[in-house]
Structure formats: C-alpha cells, structure tokens
C-alpha positions as CSV (number, residue, x, y, z in Angstrom):
1,X,-72.5,92.4,-123.1
2,X,-69.2,92.0,-121.3
3,X,-69.3,91.2,-117.6
4,X,-67.7,93.8,-115.4
5,X,-64.8,92.5,-113.3
6,X,-64.0,94.4,-110.2
7,X,-60.3,95.1,-109.7
8,X,-60.1,96.9,-106.3
9,X,-57.9,95.4,-103.6
10,X,-60.8,93.9,-101.7
11,X,-62.1,92.1,-104.8
12,X,-58.6,90.7,-105.5
13,X,-58.4,89.5,-101.9
14,X,-61.8,87.8,-102.2
15,X,-60.9,86.3,-105.5
16,X,-57.6,84.9,-104.1
17,X,-59.6,83.3,-101.2
18,X,-61.9,81.7,-103.8
19,X,-58.8,80.4,-105.7
20,X,-57.2,78.9,-102.5
21,X,-60.6,77.3,-101.7
22,X,-60.8,75.8,-105.2
23,X,-57.3,74.4,-105.0
24,X,-58.0,72.8,-101.6
25,X,-61.2,71.2,-102.9
26,X,-59.4,69.9,-106.0
27,X,-56.7,68.3,-103.8
28,X,-59.3,66.7,-101.6
29,X,-61.0,65.4,-104.7
30,X,-57.8,63.8,-105.8
31,X,-57.2,62.2,-102.4
32,X,-60.8,60.8,-102.3
33,X,-60.4,59.4,-105.9
34,X,-57.1,57.8,-105.0
35,X,-58.7,56.2,-101.9
36,X,-61.7,54.9,-103.9
37,X,-59.4,53.5,-106.7
38,X,-57.7,51.3,-104.1
39,X,-60.9,49.4,-103.6
40,X,-62.8,49.4,-106.9
41,X,-61.5,49.4,-110.5
42,X,-60.2,52.7,-111.9
43,X,-62.7,52.6,-114.8
44,X,-65.5,52.3,-112.3
45,X,-64.2,55.2,-110.4
46,X,-64.1,57.3,-113.6
47,X,-67.6,56.3,-114.7
48,X,-69.2,57.0,-111.3
49,X,-67.3,60.2,-110.7
50,X,-68.1,61.5,-114.2
51,X,-71.8,60.5,-114.0
52,X,-72.2,62.2,-110.6
53,X,-70.6,65.5,-111.7
54,X,-72.5,65.5,-115.0
55,X,-75.8,65.1,-113.2
56,X,-75.1,68.0,-110.8
57,X,-74.1,70.4,-113.6
58,X,-77.1,69.3,-115.7
59,X,-79.3,70.1,-112.7
60,X,-77.7,73.5,-112.4
61,X,-78.3,74.1,-116.2
62,X,-82.0,73.2,-115.8
63,X,-82.4,75.5,-112.8
64,X,-80.8,78.4,-114.8
65,X,-82.8,77.6,-118.0
66,X,-79.5,76.9,-119.9
67,X,-79.7,74.6,-122.9
68,X,-77.1,71.8,-122.8
69,X,-77.7,70.9,-126.4
70,X,-76.9,73.9,-128.6
71,X,-75.1,74.4,-131.9
72,X,-71.9,75.8,-130.3
73,X,-71.4,72.5,-128.4
74,X,-70.4,71.0,-131.8
75,X,-68.0,73.7,-132.8
76,X,-64.4,72.6,-133.7
77,X,-62.8,74.1,-130.5
78,X,-65.3,72.1,-128.4
79,X,-64.5,68.9,-130.2
80,X,-60.8,69.5,-129.6
81,X,-61.6,70.3,-125.9
82,X,-63.5,67.0,-125.5
83,X,-60.5,65.0,-126.9
84,X,-58.0,66.7,-124.5
85,X,-60.5,66.5,-121.6
86,X,-60.8,62.7,-122.0
87,X,-57.1,62.3,-122.5
88,X,-56.1,64.5,-119.6
89,X,-58.6,63.1,-117.1
90,X,-57.9,59.5,-117.9
91,X,-54.1,59.8,-117.5
92,X,-54.3,62.1,-114.4
93,X,-56.7,59.8,-112.6
94,X,-54.4,56.9,-113.5
95,X,-51.5,58.9,-112.1
96,X,-53.1,59.7,-108.7
97,X,-54.4,56.1,-108.4
98,X,-51.1,54.4,-109.2
99,X,-48.4,56.9,-108.4
100,X,-47.7,59.1,-105.3
101,X,-50.3,61.8,-105.0
102,X,-47.6,64.4,-104.1
103,X,-45.6,63.8,-107.3
104,X,-48.7,63.8,-109.6
105,X,-49.8,67.1,-108.0
106,X,-46.4,68.7,-108.5
107,X,-46.2,67.7,-112.1
108,X,-49.7,69.1,-112.7
109,X,-48.4,72.5,-111.7
110,X,-46.5,72.7,-115.0
111,X,-49.8,73.0,-116.9
112,X,-49.6,76.9,-117.1
113,X,-46.1,76.7,-118.6
114,X,-47.3,74.4,-121.4
115,X,-50.4,76.7,-121.9
116,X,-48.2,79.8,-122.4
117,X,-46.0,77.9,-124.8
118,X,-49.1,76.6,-126.7
119,X,-50.6,80.1,-126.8
120,X,-47.5,81.3,-128.5
121,X,-47.3,78.4,-131.0
122,X,-51.0,78.1,-131.9
123,X,-52.5,81.5,-131.2
124,X,-49.6,83.7,-132.1
125,X,-49.3,85.3,-128.7
126,X,-46.1,87.2,-128.1
127,X,-43.8,85.4,-125.7
128,X,-40.3,86.9,-125.3
129,X,-37.1,85.1,-124.6
130,X,-37.4,85.6,-120.9
131,X,-40.6,83.7,-120.7
132,X,-39.4,81.0,-123.0
133,X,-36.4,80.6,-120.7
134,X,-38.8,80.3,-117.8
135,X,-40.9,77.7,-119.6
136,X,-37.7,75.6,-120.3
137,X,-36.6,75.9,-116.6
138,X,-40.0,74.8,-115.4
139,X,-39.9,71.8,-117.8
140,X,-36.5,71.0,-116.4
141,X,-38.1,70.9,-113.0
142,X,-40.6,68.2,-114.4
143,X,-37.6,66.2,-115.7
144,X,-35.9,66.4,-112.4
145,X,-39.0,65.0,-110.6
146,X,-39.5,62.1,-112.9
147,X,-35.7,61.3,-113.2
148,X,-35.9,59.5,-116.5
149,X,-32.2,58.3,-116.2
150,X,-32.2,57.6,-112.5
151,X,-32.5,54.4,-110.5
152,X,-35.8,55.7,-109.0
153,X,-37.4,56.3,-112.3
154,X,-41.0,55.0,-112.5
155,X,-43.0,54.9,-115.7
156,X,-46.0,55.8,-113.5
157,X,-44.7,59.4,-113.4
158,X,-45.2,59.6,-117.2
159,X,-49.0,59.2,-116.5
160,X,-49.0,62.5,-114.6
161,X,-47.0,64.2,-117.5
162,X,-49.6,62.9,-120.0
163,X,-52.4,64.1,-117.8
164,X,-50.8,67.5,-117.5
165,X,-50.4,67.8,-121.3
166,X,-54.0,66.8,-121.7
167,X,-55.2,69.5,-119.3
168,X,-53.0,72.1,-121.1
169,X,-54.6,71.1,-124.4
170,X,-58.0,71.4,-122.8
171,X,-57.2,74.9,-121.5
172,X,-56.0,76.0,-124.9
173,X,-59.1,74.7,-126.6
174,X,-61.2,76.5,-124.0
175,X,-59.7,79.8,-125.0
176,X,-61.1,79.2,-128.5
177,X,-64.4,77.8,-127.4
178,X,-67.5,79.9,-128.1
179,X,-68.2,82.5,-125.3
180,X,-71.9,81.5,-125.4
181,X,-71.1,78.3,-123.5
182,X,-71.4,79.0,-119.8
183,X,-69.8,77.4,-116.8
184,X,-72.6,74.8,-116.3
185,X,-72.4,73.7,-119.9
186,X,-68.6,73.3,-119.9
187,X,-68.8,71.6,-116.5
188,X,-71.5,69.2,-117.8
189,X,-69.5,68.2,-120.8
190,X,-66.2,68.1,-118.8
191,X,-67.6,65.5,-116.4
192,X,-69.3,63.6,-119.3
193,X,-65.8,63.3,-120.8
194,X,-64.7,61.6,-117.5
195,X,-67.5,59.1,-118.0
196,X,-66.4,58.4,-121.5
197,X,-62.8,58.0,-120.4
198,X,-63.9,55.4,-117.8
199,X,-65.9,53.4,-120.4
200,X,-62.9,53.5,-122.8
201,X,-60.5,52.4,-120.0
202,X,-62.8,49.5,-119.1
203,X,-61.8,47.8,-122.4
204,X,-58.2,48.0,-121.4
205,X,-58.6,47.2,-117.7
206,X,-61.0,44.2,-118.3
207,X,-62.0,44.1,-114.6
208,X,-65.7,43.5,-113.7
209,X,-67.7,46.1,-111.7
210,X,-67.2,45.7,-108.0
211,X,-70.0,46.2,-105.4
212,X,-69.7,49.5,-103.5
213,X,-69.1,49.5,-99.8
214,X,-70.4,52.3,-97.6
215,X,-66.9,53.6,-97.2
216,X,-66.2,53.7,-100.9
217,X,-69.6,55.2,-101.7
218,X,-68.8,58.0,-99.2
219,X,-65.4,58.6,-100.8
220,X,-66.9,58.8,-104.3
221,X,-69.7,61.1,-103.2
222,X,-67.3,63.3,-101.5
223,X,-65.1,63.4,-104.6
224,X,-68.1,64.4,-106.7
225,X,-69.1,67.2,-104.3
226,X,-65.5,68.4,-103.9
227,X,-65.0,68.4,-107.7
228,X,-68.2,70.4,-108.5
229,X,-67.6,72.9,-105.7
230,X,-63.9,73.3,-106.8
231,X,-65.0,74.0,-110.3
232,X,-67.5,76.6,-109.2
233,X,-65.0,78.2,-106.8
234,X,-62.5,78.4,-109.6
235,X,-65.0,80.2,-111.9
236,X,-65.9,82.5,-109.0
237,X,-62.2,83.3,-108.4
238,X,-61.5,84.2,-112.0
239,X,-64.6,86.4,-112.2
240,X,-64.0,88.3,-108.9
241,X,-60.6,89.8,-109.1
242,X,-57.9,90.5,-111.6
243,X,-56.6,87.3,-113.3
244,X,-53.0,88.3,-112.6
245,X,-53.8,88.8,-109.0
246,X,-55.7,85.5,-108.3
247,X,-53.9,83.1,-110.7
248,X,-50.7,82.8,-108.6
249,X,-52.7,81.2,-105.9
250,X,-53.3,78.2,-108.1
251,X,-50.0,76.9,-106.8
252,X,-51.5,76.5,-103.4
253,X,-52.8,73.2,-104.8
254,X,-49.2,72.0,-104.6
255,X,-49.1,72.5,-100.8
256,X,-52.5,70.8,-100.3
257,X,-51.6,67.9,-102.6
258,X,-48.2,67.3,-100.9
259,X,-49.7,67.6,-97.5
260,X,-52.5,65.1,-98.2
261,X,-50.0,62.7,-99.8
262,X,-47.7,62.9,-96.7
263,X,-50.4,62.7,-94.0
264,X,-52.9,60.4,-95.6
265,X,-50.8,58.1,-97.8
266,X,-47.5,58.2,-95.9
267,X,-45.6,59.5,-98.9
268,X,-42.0,60.7,-98.6
269,X,-40.5,63.7,-100.4
270,X,-36.9,63.6,-101.5
271,X,-34.5,66.4,-102.5
272,X,-35.3,66.1,-106.2
273,X,-39.0,66.6,-105.5
274,X,-38.3,69.8,-103.7
275,X,-35.9,71.1,-106.3
276,X,-38.3,70.2,-109.2
277,X,-41.2,71.8,-107.3
278,X,-39.2,75.0,-106.7
279,X,-38.3,75.3,-110.4
280,X,-41.9,74.7,-111.6
281,X,-43.4,77.2,-109.2
282,X,-40.7,79.9,-109.7
283,X,-41.0,79.6,-113.4
284,X,-44.8,79.8,-113.3
285,X,-44.8,82.9,-111.1
286,X,-42.2,84.6,-113.2
287,X,-44.2,84.0,-116.4
288,X,-47.3,85.5,-114.6
289,X,-45.3,88.5,-113.5
290,X,-43.8,89.1,-117.0
291,X,-47.2,88.7,-118.6
292,X,-48.7,91.3,-116.2
293,X,-45.9,93.8,-117.1
294,X,-46.5,93.2,-120.8
C-alpha cells in the first residue's frame, strides 16, 4: 500500500517548515560535535554519538514493533549503503572537527548535484544537457571554495569533499534499498555505521579514551538529541508535502552552518566562499526546477 502524500499549499508550507527545522537541527548537531571533538578524541566522539543515536532508534523500533534484524537488511543495496555511510560520516565529522564549520557545510550542499549525476550514470535517469551544465557549474563552486592551486588551500577541505561524496553514495544506495525498511531501521543502522567508523578511526588516531567532563557530556547528549530529531524532521518533511516543494529548503542548512561558524567559532568568510556558495546553491535550485518541469 502506497502512503498518500498531501500536495495542497498548506501541506507544502508545513513540509517546508519541517525541512527548515531539520536543517537547523543538523547544523546544531555539527556545531556540538565540533565543540566536543576539541576536548576528546574524534574516534571517541564518533563512538559515543553513534551509540547514542543507535540506542534511540532501537527504542523507537521496539515501541513500534519493528524488527531490526530482517532479511532485507542484508540486501546488496543496504551493504553498499553501509559502506558509504561509514565513509561519509567519518570524513564529514573529521571535516567539521578539523576544518571551519562554514566551509564544510557549504561543500556538503553539493551532495544533491552528485546524487543527480549518479542517478543518471547508475540508474539510467534522463538528465539533459542543461542539468549536466548546472552540475558542472556547482562542482566548479566546490573547486572555488577549496582553491586547490591557491595559497590558502588546505588539505582539510578535501575531508569535506570526501564526506560529501560518501553521503551522495549513501543517498543513491538508499534509492535502491528495499521499501520494507522503515525510518527507524535505516536510522538505527545509520548511527551504527557512525559507531563502526569511530572504532575504525581509533586504529589510525591511536589516542586513548578521555574522561568526559560535564560540559562535553552535555554537548554529546545535545548532538545525539539534535541528530535524531533532525532525522525524524527530515522524514516528516519528505512525507508531508511535494518533494519538489520542500527539497529546496535543504539549502537553509548553509545559512545555519555559516551562522554558527561565524558566531560560535569566530570563522571568517572570504569572497571565494560567497562565490562558491552562490554557484552551488544556484545550480542545485536550477536542477530541482528543471526536474520538476520534466
């Protein structure tokens, strides 16, 4: 049975509000994780954050009578999704911990561009020359931000690019994942992947576990709560209004991420950041508009 999605203006307005709320919560999650990673090892942040989120989604599954262990969990698309989830989460958390939050957030906004390109390459979806041009322009925006040939180039920006590519791969794999897997199941395994990413990075970081202060514990708890609420709000947004109506509001995360970076971490935005951001957002919105017309 297919769920009925309301498409009246009021539903689109409510869905858009849910999307903005989700993006604000994701940005707060990033800021809290960045703050916690300044005190304790990054691998420990990943392990605790992943464990907390997995426990919450497992509890939701139990309350709803949903089985977390079912055959579809081991389907090929889910295995691919797990790989990209671990890859994307690891490098994006490294990016927000080690690089400016604002630049990592901006680069993440290129994810939809890569998803559209991947859908054309791997799922045979039709993407005309106009949307391919928009994808290339958006990727040029990413290159402008990281400035690979400039004096201000930092290899840390590559971490955000790798995280973005991981998330794009995860989203593409999610399109092929069995429809029987609900939000709580995907959320549980998504956060479990963060735990695995933390354990894997511990081998590389080789830093012992540090005791948690009250301040750090509150930051981690806040990140877990923000992350789970953000995930739930995102699912609510996508199921309330038309996808084409609510999806553009994903870019509000850019505003929240830049704002938190400037006011909490005293980050500065240069001209290349603004130009790159404008190209990424404009390209993404154009692709959404063209997709809706098609």
